[in-house]
N, C-alpha and C positions, 0 to 999 in steps of 0.2 A: 504493500500500500504506500509506504514512504517513498520507495523508488519511483513508482508510477506518478506520484504527485510531483516529485522534484525533477523529472525528466523534461517537463514543460517549462522549467524556469529559464533556460537559455533562450528559447524562442520569445518568451515574455520579456526578457531583458532587452533583446533586440528591438522589440516593438516599443517598449518604454523609452529606450535610448533614442530611438528615432523621433518619438514625440517630443522629448526634451530638446533634441537637436533642432527640430523644426521651430519650436517656440523661441529658443535662444537665437538661432541664426536669422529668423524673421526680424527680430528686433534689431539686431546688428545691421542687417542689410538696409533697413529703413533709415537708421541713424547715419550710416556711411553714405548712403545715396544723397542725403540732404547736406551733410558736412562736406562732401567732396565738391559740390557745387559752391557752397559758401566759401570754401577755401580759395576759390578763384578770386575773391575780393582781396584776400591777403596777397595773392600772386601779383596783383596790380601794383602794390606798393613794394613788394619784395623783389620782383623781377619784371619790371614794366616792359622791358624789351621783348620778353617772351610771353607776356600776359595772354595775348590772343591765341597763340598756339597751345599754351597750357590749358586755356579754357576749352578749346576744341577737343583736346585729348581727354580732358576730364568729362566732358559731355558724352563723348563716344564710349569711354570705358564705363561710365555710370549707366548709360543707356543699355549697354550689353549685359552687365551683371544684374541690373534691375529687371530687364526683360526675362532673363533666365529665372530670376526669383518669381516674377509674376506668372510665368507660364510653366512653372515647375511641375504642377499636377498634370497638365496636358502632355508635357514632355516626359512625364514619369521619371523625374530626376530625384534622386535621394536628397534629403535636406542638407546633408553634409556638403554636397557639391555646390549648392547655391552660394554659401559663404566662401568655399574654396575657390570658385571661379572669380568671385569678387576680390578675393585675396590676391589671386594671380593678376587680376586686372590692375589692382593698386600697385603691384610690383612692376608691371609693365609701365604704368603711368609714371611712377616715381623714378624708375630706371631711366626713362627718356629725359625727365627733368634733370636728373642727377648728372647726366652726361653732356648737357649742352650749356651748363652754367660755368661761370668763372669761379675762382676759389672763394672769394668773399661771399658770393650769393649761395654757393654750395653749402657753406657752413649753416646758413639760415634754413636750408631745406633738409638738413640732416635730421632735425627733430621730427619732421613729417615722416621720413622713411623709418626711423626708429619706432615711432608711434604705431606704424603698420604692423611691425612684428610683435611689439608688446601687446597691442590690442588683440592680435590673434592668440597670443599666449593666455590672455584672460578670458576670451569668449569663444574661441574655436573649439569644436568638438569633432575631431577626426583622428585617424590613427597615425602612428609614428611615421609610417612610410610616406604618407602624404606631406607631412611636415618637412621631412628630409628632402623630398622632391622639390618642394617649394623653395627651400633655401638654395639647393643646387641650381634650380631654374633662375633664381635671382642672381646668383654669382655668374652663371653663364651668360645671361642676358646683359648684365652690366659689363662683362668683359668684352662682348661683341660691340656694344654701343660705345664703350670707352675707346676701343680701337678705331672705330669709324667716325666718331662724332666729337669726342671730348677735346677741348682746347688746352687741357691741363696735362702735365706730365704725370706719370704713375705716382711719383712721390707726392706731388701736390694733391692728386686725387685722393690718395689714402690718408694723408695727414689732415685734410680738411673735412673729414667725416666718413669717408668710405670704409676705413678700417674699423671705426667704432660701430658703424652700422652693421658690418659683417659680423662682429662679435655678438651684437645684440640679436642678430638673425639666428646665429647658431645657438645661443642660449635660449632663444624663444622656443626651441624644440622641446626643451625640458618641461616648462609649465604646460605646454599643450599636451604632451604625453602624460604628465602627472595628472592633469585635470581629467583627461579621457579615462585613464586607469582608475582614478578615484571614483568617477561617476559610474563606471561599469561595475566596480566592486560594490558600491553603495546600493545600486539598483539590484544587483545579484543577491546581496545579503537580504535586502528587503523582500524580494520575492521568495527566497529560501525560507525566511522567517514566516512569511504568509502561508507558504505551502506547509511548513512544519506545524504552524498553528492550526491549519485546517486538519492535518492528520491528528494532532492532539485533540482537537475539538471532536472529531469523529470517534476517536478512541474513548474520549471522556463520555460521549453520548452512549456508546456501547456499554461502557462500564456502568453508567447510571441506569441504563435500561435493565442491565443484569441485576443490579442491586434492587431496583424497583420490583423486579420479578421475585427476587429473594424475599422482599418485604411481604409480597402477597402470600408466599409460602409460610413465612413466619406468622403473619396475621391469621392465616387459616388454622395454625396450630394453637395460637393463643385463644383463650375464651373471649368471646365477643361481648359487647355491652348487652346484647340480647340474651346471651347465656347468663350473664350476671343478673339481669332483671328477672329471669325466670326462676332464680333461686328463692326458696321460701324464707329468706333471711334479709335483714337490713345490712347491706354491705356495699362497698364502693372500691374502685381501683383508680388511682391516679398514676398514669403511665406516660412518661415522656422520654422517648429515646433521644440520645445526643445526636445521633446520625439517622439516616433513613431506616436502617435496621438496628436492632438493639441487642446488647449482651444481657440485659435484664429480662426475666420472664416470670409469668405467674401461671399457676395451674390449679385446677380444683376438680373434684368429682364428688358425687353423693353415693353413699353406700348404706348398707344395713349390717349391723353386728348384734347378734343375739336379739333379733327383732327390734332393735333400736336404730333410729336414724343416725347417720354419721356424715359429717362434712369434712373432707380432706382438702387442705389448702397448702400450696407450696409457693414460695417466692424465691427466686434465685438471681444471683449476680455472677456472671461468668467472667473469666479473665479476658480483658480487652473489651472494646466496644466496637460498633460498626460491624463489618463483615466477619472478622474473626470471632467476635463475641456472639454474633447471631448464629454462626455454625455451632458454637458450643451450646447456645441456648436450645437449639433444635435437638442436639444430642441429649441434653439434660431432660427436656420435656418428653422425648420419645422413650428415654430410659425409665423415667418415672412411670410413664403410661404402661410400659411392659411389666414393671414390678407389680403395679396395682391390678394388672390384668390376670395375674395368677390367682388361683383359687384361695390360697391361704391369705388370711388377714394378718398383716404385720403391724406392729406399733411403729410410731414415727422414727424412733432410734434405729430400729431394725431396717426400716426403709432406707435410711441414710447409709447404714452399713452396706446394704446391697447396692445402693446407687454408687457408692465409692468404688466398689469392686468393678462394676460395669464401666465406669468412666476410666479407671486406670487400665482396664483390659482393652477397651476400645482405642485409647490413646497410646497403647503399648508403653505405658510408664513402668519403669523398673526401679526407680529410686536412685539411679546412678548420679553421682555428683555432676552438676552442670547440665543435667537434663531439664527440658522445659517443664515448668510446674503448672501446666494448664489444668484448669478445673473450675470450681465454682464455690461460692458461699451460698448457703441455703437455709431457709427457715421453713419448718413443716409443722402444721398443727392438725390434730384430729379433734373436731369439736362435736360433742354429744349434746344436742340442744335439750333433750328431755331431762338429762341428769345435770345439765349445766356444768359439764366437765370438759376440761381442756387438757389434751396431751400434746406435749411439744418436744421437739428435738431440733437443735440448730447447729449448723456448721459456720461458726463465727457470728451468725446473726442471732439477736435476741427476739423475744416477743414482749411487747408492752401491753399492759392492761390498765386502763384508766377507770378508776372506781371512786366516786364521791370526791372529785377534785384532788385525788392522789394518784400517783402512777406506780404500778408494780412492774418491776423489770425482771424477767426471767432470761438469764443469759444462756447462750448456746456454748457448745464446746469450741475451744480454740484450735480447731482443725478444719481444713477445707474438704470439699468433696473432690478428691484427687490425691495425687502423691504429694507428700511434704516431708521435709527433713526433720525427723523426730520419730519417737516410738509411736507406732500406730495403735490406737486404742478404740474400743467400741464407742459409739456415740451414746450420749446419756438421755434417758427418758425422764421428763419432768412433767408432773401432773398438778393441776390446780383446780379447785372448785370455784366456779364463777357465780356471780350474783346478777340478778336482773338489772339491766341498765349498764352493765360493764361494756366497755369498748375494747376490742382486741385489735392491736395494730402490728402488722408485719411490714417491713420496709427494707430497701437496700440502702447503701450509704451515699447514694448520689445527692440526696437532698442536703444532708448535713455537711457534705464536702464542697458544696457549691460556693464559689467565691462571689462576694458582692457586699452590699451595704456601704455605708459612708466611708469605712476604712478599707474596703475591698479585702475582707478576710473571709474565712470559712464560716458557714452558718453555725456549725457545731451541733453535736448531739444534745447538749444541755438546753440550747435554745429551741431545738425541735421538740423536746419534752414539754417545755413551757407552752409552746404553741399548741400542741395537741391537747394539753390540759385546758387551754382557753377555748377550744372549739368542740370539746367532747359533748357539749349539751345540744349541738346542732344536729340536724337531720343528715342523712347520708349524702344527699345531693348538695346541701349547704357546706358540709365538711369538704367534699371534693372540690367545690368551687373555691372555698377559703384556702385550701392547700395550694391549688393552682395559682391563686392570686398572690399568696405569700411568696411562693417560689419566684414568680415573675418579678415581683417588686424587689426581692432581694437580689436577684441576678441582674436586673435592669439591663444595661447595655453590655454587660460582660458575656463572654462566650459560655455556653453550657459545657461543663468539664466532664460530665459523666451521665450515664443513663439514670433516670429517676423513676422509682416505683414505690408506691405506698398503698397498702391494702388495709381496709378497716371493716370490722364486723361487730354489730351490736348484739348483745345477749338479751334475749327476750325473757 
């Protein structure tokens, strides 16, 4: 794809260089056409004896190169030739004048000839070969005209301006060539950059399309708002990925154990965010689903033990030093609404229970779901009896870690506790709205630094 895009650059450079040459040379031709006739006025005072012949040659030369310029499209002449022909015309014109004048007058006309070469160096756009040919043509023509027309000796001719003009003509080749090379490089780089940008834009679009498709897959695996609304519980989820796809995930299902209803809820935070995190989240959700699909009913800590085995096996983790420690932090609850009983197991994550304006924190184990450096122990089961009106909160660390506020610092867990205590009296919809508003107000213009997930459940 890159090669096919860049192969057209050389042709585009030629077209762009031609356009630039056209515009630049058009302007110079117009100015030179006017000035060449205006200079006839100075000829009247500088060389009155030759004024009429100089006027005639100026008119003839100007007519020729202006006609070439005017009819260049009909004649299908490349723009570089319009100024080059005018350049050669000025050389012929000045060479004639140079070789009929006496020494004193010749000195006065030297500036005119030097200006011709300097002007070409500043404004001409043609290749090095044409510049060399123009200088050779000038030297040859002056040699012929000097031998046949000049009243001066060679020493007088050279010392009164011809040698200085020759040096300027030779040096003029350098700026013409430098200008042409620089323009070609600049245009080439510009088109290469545009072509590369186009390639990058196409690749970026393909990547974004792929990520958007991955989002649809991830969204299909995550419980929808419709699924949440169908639960016979008062609950909400505030879920805000940092990127298009997320490393945070939530999962729930309803079951029965000993003829009693049971709600299982898990929230996870995988290593990384974006695409790597999303891949891990899909692995996590599918692994949890497989475990719960078995006939046996396990407690939360047993679920985490099995999940850790599945993750380490799927990621081929052996615990070797330096090995990637991909995995996830996770909080898992089993809620028995009839008994108002809560079973909890956590991998780094806690569960918070707000009761009567106080907060009860049940911490998880300081181990991830995945390999870690340390002695592997079973996860711990923790049980608590709930009361009517209690709020259960599970969350990832994205909210507390978000930078913002007046001092641009982390929100912190202690402030998150105070905030949840302040909104625990609100309904589920109001709490979700309040959490979203608090997060946006705190973040303000800062970038979101991590995925954010908060789950709330009210005990009836």
